[in-house]
C-alpha positions as CSV (number, residue, x, y, z in Angstrom):
1,M,-35.5,-37.4,-51.6
2,K,-32.6,-35.6,-50.1
3,T,-30.3,-37.5,-47.8
4,L,-28.2,-35.6,-45.3
5,F,-25.2,-36.5,-43.2
6,R,-24.6,-34.6,-40.0
7,V,-21.0,-34.2,-39.2
8,H,-19.6,-33.0,-35.8
9,L,-15.8,-32.4,-36.0
10,V,-14.2,-32.6,-32.5
11,P,-10.9,-30.7,-32.3
12,T,-7.9,-32.5,-30.8
13,K,-4.2,-31.9,-31.1
14,R,-1.6,-33.4,-33.4
15,A,1.7,-32.2,-34.9
16,L,1.4,-31.2,-38.5
17,G,4.1,-33.0,-40.5
18,L,3.2,-32.6,-44.1
19,M,5.2,-35.1,-46.2
20,G,8.4,-33.9,-44.6
21,H,7.5,-30.2,-44.9
22,S,7.6,-27.9,-41.9
23,M,4.7,-26.5,-39.9
24,M,5.6,-23.2,-41.5
25,L,4.7,-24.5,-45.0
26,V,1.3,-25.9,-43.8
27,S,0.6,-22.6,-42.1
28,S,1.4,-20.6,-45.2
29,M,-0.8,-22.8,-47.3
30,L,-3.7,-22.4,-44.8
31,F,-3.1,-18.6,-44.7
32,A,-3.3,-18.4,-48.5
33,L,-6.6,-20.4,-48.4
34,T,-8.0,-18.3,-45.6
35,A,-7.1,-15.0,-47.4
36,A,-9.1,-16.2,-50.4
37,Q,-12.2,-17.1,-48.4
38,A,-12.0,-15.8,-44.9
39,A,-15.1,-16.1,-42.8
40,V,-17.1,-17.9,-45.4
41,M,-20.1,-19.6,-43.8
42,R,-20.9,-23.0,-45.2
43,T,-24.7,-23.2,-45.0
44,P,-25.7,-25.4,-47.9
45,V,-29.2,-25.5,-49.0
46,S,-30.0,-28.2,-51.6
47,E,-32.9,-30.0,-53.1
48,G,-33.0,-33.0,-55.4
49,V,-32.2,-36.8,-55.5
50,G,-28.6,-36.5,-54.8
51,M,-26.9,-36.8,-51.4
52,A,-25.6,-33.7,-49.7
53,L,-23.6,-33.3,-46.5
54,E,-24.9,-30.8,-44.0
55,V,-23.0,-29.3,-41.0
56,S,-25.3,-29.1,-38.0
57,H,-23.8,-25.8,-36.6
58,P,-22.1,-23.9,-39.4
59,V,-18.8,-22.2,-38.5
60,P,-16.5,-20.1,-40.5
61,A,-14.8,-22.3,-43.1
62,H,-11.3,-21.4,-42.1
63,V,-12.1,-22.3,-38.5
64,E,-13.5,-25.7,-39.5
65,L,-10.4,-26.4,-41.7
66,T,-8.0,-25.4,-38.9
67,R,-9.8,-27.7,-36.5
68,F,-9.5,-30.6,-39.0
69,L,-5.8,-30.0,-39.5
70,L,-5.2,-30.1,-35.7
71,Q,-7.2,-33.2,-34.9
72,G,-5.5,-36.3,-33.6
73,V,-5.4,-39.8,-35.0
74,D,-7.6,-41.9,-32.7
75,D,-7.0,-45.2,-34.6
76,P,-3.9,-45.6,-36.8
77,E,-5.3,-49.0,-38.0
78,Q,-8.8,-47.7,-38.9
79,L,-8.3,-48.0,-42.7
80,R,-5.8,-50.8,-42.6
81,G,-6.3,-53.0,-45.7
82,N,-7.9,-50.2,-47.8
83,R,-6.1,-49.0,-50.9
84,V,-6.8,-45.5,-52.3
85,A,-5.6,-44.1,-55.6
86,I,-5.0,-40.4,-55.9
87,L,-5.2,-39.5,-59.6
88,A,-3.0,-36.4,-60.2
89,A,-1.2,-34.6,-62.9
90,D,1.4,-31.7,-63.2
91,G,-0.1,-28.6,-61.7
92,V,-1.9,-30.5,-58.9
93,D,-3.1,-28.4,-56.0
94,G,-0.6,-29.0,-53.2
95,F,-3.0,-28.6,-50.3
96,E,-5.7,-30.9,-51.9
97,L,-3.0,-33.5,-52.7
98,D,-0.9,-33.5,-49.5
99,I,-3.6,-33.1,-46.8
100,P,-5.8,-36.0,-47.9
101,W,-2.8,-38.2,-48.6
102,R,-1.5,-37.6,-45.0
103,F,-4.9,-38.0,-43.5
104,L,-5.5,-41.4,-45.1
105,V,-2.0,-42.7,-44.5
106,E,-2.1,-41.8,-40.8
107,R,-5.1,-43.9,-40.5
108,G,-3.5,-47.0,-42.1
109,A,-4.6,-46.8,-45.7
110,T,-2.3,-47.6,-48.5
111,V,-2.3,-44.6,-50.8
112,D,-0.8,-44.4,-54.3
113,V,-0.4,-41.2,-56.2
114,I,-0.8,-42.2,-59.8
115,I,-0.3,-40.1,-63.0
116,P,-0.5,-40.6,-66.7
117,R,2.8,-41.7,-68.3
118,P,4.3,-39.0,-70.5
119,S,6.4,-39.8,-73.5
120,G,9.4,-38.6,-71.5
121,T,11.0,-35.5,-70.1
122,L,13.9,-33.6,-71.6
123,Q,17.0,-33.8,-69.5
124,V,20.5,-32.4,-70.2
125,A,23.1,-35.1,-70.2
126,G,26.7,-34.1,-70.8
127,S,27.0,-31.9,-73.9
128,G,23.7,-33.0,-75.4
129,A,20.1,-33.6,-74.5
130,A,18.5,-36.9,-73.7
131,I,15.0,-38.1,-73.0
132,G,14.7,-39.5,-69.5
133,P,11.9,-40.9,-67.5
134,K,9.6,-38.7,-65.5
135,T,10.3,-39.1,-61.7
136,R,8.6,-36.1,-60.2
137,I,5.2,-34.3,-60.4
138,A,4.8,-30.5,-60.5
139,V,2.8,-29.1,-57.6
140,I,1.3,-25.7,-57.1
141,N,0.4,-24.6,-53.5
142,P,-2.5,-22.2,-52.8
143,S,0.1,-19.5,-52.1
144,G,1.2,-19.8,-55.8
145,E,4.5,-21.4,-54.7
146,E,5.6,-24.1,-57.1
147,R,7.5,-27.3,-56.1
148,D,7.7,-30.9,-57.1
149,S,6.8,-34.1,-55.4
150,S,7.2,-37.8,-55.8
151,F,4.5,-40.1,-57.1
152,D,4.0,-43.8,-56.9
153,R,2.8,-45.3,-60.1
154,F,2.0,-44.6,-63.7
155,L,-1.6,-45.3,-64.8
156,D,-0.4,-48.1,-67.1
157,Q,1.0,-49.9,-64.0
158,V,-2.2,-50.1,-62.1
159,Q,-5.9,-51.1,-62.6
160,A,-8.9,-49.5,-61.0
161,H,-10.2,-52.7,-59.5
162,D,-7.1,-52.9,-57.3
163,Y,-8.2,-49.9,-55.3
164,D,-11.1,-49.4,-52.9
165,A,-11.6,-45.7,-53.8
166,V,-10.2,-43.0,-56.1
167,Y,-9.6,-39.4,-55.1
168,L,-9.0,-36.5,-57.5
169,P,-7.4,-33.3,-56.1
170,G,-7.9,-30.1,-58.0
171,N,-5.4,-28.7,-60.5
172,R,-3.9,-25.1,-60.5
173,A,-2.2,-25.2,-63.8
174,S,-3.3,-22.7,-66.4
175,G,-6.5,-24.1,-67.9
176,G,-6.7,-26.8,-65.3
177,E,-5.7,-30.5,-65.6
178,P,-5.9,-31.7,-69.3
179,A,-8.2,-34.6,-69.8
180,Q,-5.7,-37.2,-70.9
181,P,-7.1,-40.4,-72.4
182,P,-5.4,-42.7,-69.8
183,S,-6.9,-40.7,-66.9
184,L,-10.4,-40.8,-68.5
185,A,-10.0,-44.5,-69.2
186,F,-9.0,-45.2,-65.6
187,L,-12.0,-43.3,-64.2
188,R,-14.4,-45.1,-66.5
189,E,-12.8,-48.4,-65.4
190,A,-13.3,-47.4,-61.7
191,E,-16.9,-46.5,-62.3
192,R,-17.6,-49.8,-64.1
193,A,-16.0,-51.6,-61.2
194,G,-18.3,-49.9,-58.7
195,K,-15.5,-48.0,-57.0
196,P,-16.4,-44.8,-55.1
197,I,-14.8,-41.7,-56.7
198,F,-14.2,-38.5,-54.9
199,A,-13.4,-35.3,-56.8
200,I,-12.8,-31.8,-55.4
201,S,-12.4,-28.2,-56.8
202,N,-12.1,-28.3,-60.6
203,S,-11.5,-32.1,-60.9
204,P,-15.2,-32.9,-61.4
205,L,-14.6,-31.6,-64.9
206,L,-12.5,-34.8,-65.5
207,L,-15.5,-36.8,-64.5
208,L,-17.6,-34.7,-66.9
209,E,-15.2,-35.4,-69.7
210,A,-15.2,-39.1,-68.9
211,G,-19.0,-39.1,-69.2
212,L,-19.5,-40.0,-65.5
213,L,-21.7,-37.0,-64.6
214,D,-24.3,-37.5,-67.3
215,R,-27.6,-36.4,-65.7
216,K,-26.1,-36.6,-62.2
217,Q,-25.8,-34.1,-59.4
218,A,-22.4,-32.6,-58.6
219,T,-20.6,-29.6,-57.2
220,G,-17.2,-27.9,-57.6
221,N,-15.5,-24.6,-57.3
222,P,-17.3,-21.5,-58.9
223,A,-15.7,-21.9,-62.3
224,T,-16.5,-25.6,-62.4
225,L,-20.1,-25.0,-61.3
226,S,-20.5,-22.7,-64.3
227,K,-19.2,-25.3,-66.7
228,L,-21.2,-28.1,-65.1
229,S,-24.4,-26.0,-65.3
230,A,-23.9,-25.6,-69.0
231,S,-24.1,-29.4,-69.4
232,N,-26.8,-31.8,-68.3
233,V,-25.4,-31.9,-64.7
234,A,-27.6,-30.7,-61.9
235,V,-25.3,-28.5,-59.7
236,I,-25.6,-28.2,-56.0
237,D,-23.8,-25.8,-53.7
238,A,-22.9,-28.2,-50.8
239,P,-19.7,-29.5,-49.1
240,V,-20.1,-33.0,-50.5
241,V,-22.6,-34.1,-53.1
242,Q,-23.1,-37.8,-53.7
243,D,-24.8,-39.3,-56.7
244,G,-24.3,-43.1,-56.8
245,N,-20.6,-43.8,-56.4
246,I,-19.6,-40.2,-57.4
247,H,-18.8,-37.7,-54.6
248,T,-17.8,-34.1,-55.4
249,S,-16.8,-31.1,-53.3
250,R,-16.2,-27.4,-53.8
251,D,-12.8,-26.5,-52.6
252,A,-10.1,-27.1,-50.0
253,F,-12.4,-25.8,-47.2
254,D,-14.5,-28.9,-47.9
255,V,-11.7,-31.3,-47.4
256,P,-12.8,-32.2,-43.8
257,A,-16.3,-33.1,-45.0
258,M,-15.0,-35.0,-48.0
259,M,-12.5,-37.0,-45.9
260,D,-15.2,-37.9,-43.4
261,V,-17.4,-39.2,-46.1
262,L,-14.5,-41.1,-47.8
263,V,-13.6,-42.8,-44.5
264,A,-17.3,-43.7,-43.8
265,T,-17.6,-45.1,-47.3
266,L,-14.5,-47.3,-47.0
267,L,-15.6,-48.6,-43.6
268,A,-19.1,-49.4,-44.8
269,R,-17.8,-51.3,-47.8
270,S,-15.3,-53.2,-45.6
271,A,-18.1,-54.2,-43.3
272,K,-20.0,-55.9,-46.1
């Protein structure tokens, strides 16, 4: 049986302040995304036992995303008391990292960007070289611009049961995000604890590597769909596909739908 959500996004106004970056940066990121998939109509058709999200009146994807970015915050306390972990790594997609982070924080959630702890980073000190701790994460924007950003915790400093949900942004590094053992262990821990997990773009491949998509339904970007279809995963082309506690989305244009489902999931669990 197919279960469908109907989502109606109502545009309102808000200033776009993206982690201290200017409106120009957000606009350039949106332009890069739009150039890649301008006027794409999201009209998902899916069958099966999974849960798909359907938009009642499909609009061009870039219009829907712009509307999402410009919406206001009706209740800044809506997600107060909820903790969300964003599992990232060097090469993380800047849009898929920053926009959900901002969206959740503005609504009162506590959001930690967590990464695997590397052995160390090479830093020049005086006349020689020294191994120093990692303090920043490499980010790649949709425009191809590279920058760095702060993170909050290493994976060995947190436990999955301390969070109410886990979100995985996509990764733009060559070859995608490597499946590091600490990341896979954290995801398995989250699944065992019954935590909802949200993965977008190519990050469902981490779930596949962790063994969390075995005989499940999922989606992802085109390259990810190809790899998923070569396994025992049933692929669905839809903005959000839910199978149990696993939620997957295709790309940045599906961020509005994924965030709506993430918020609804947190609120439903809080009400229990």
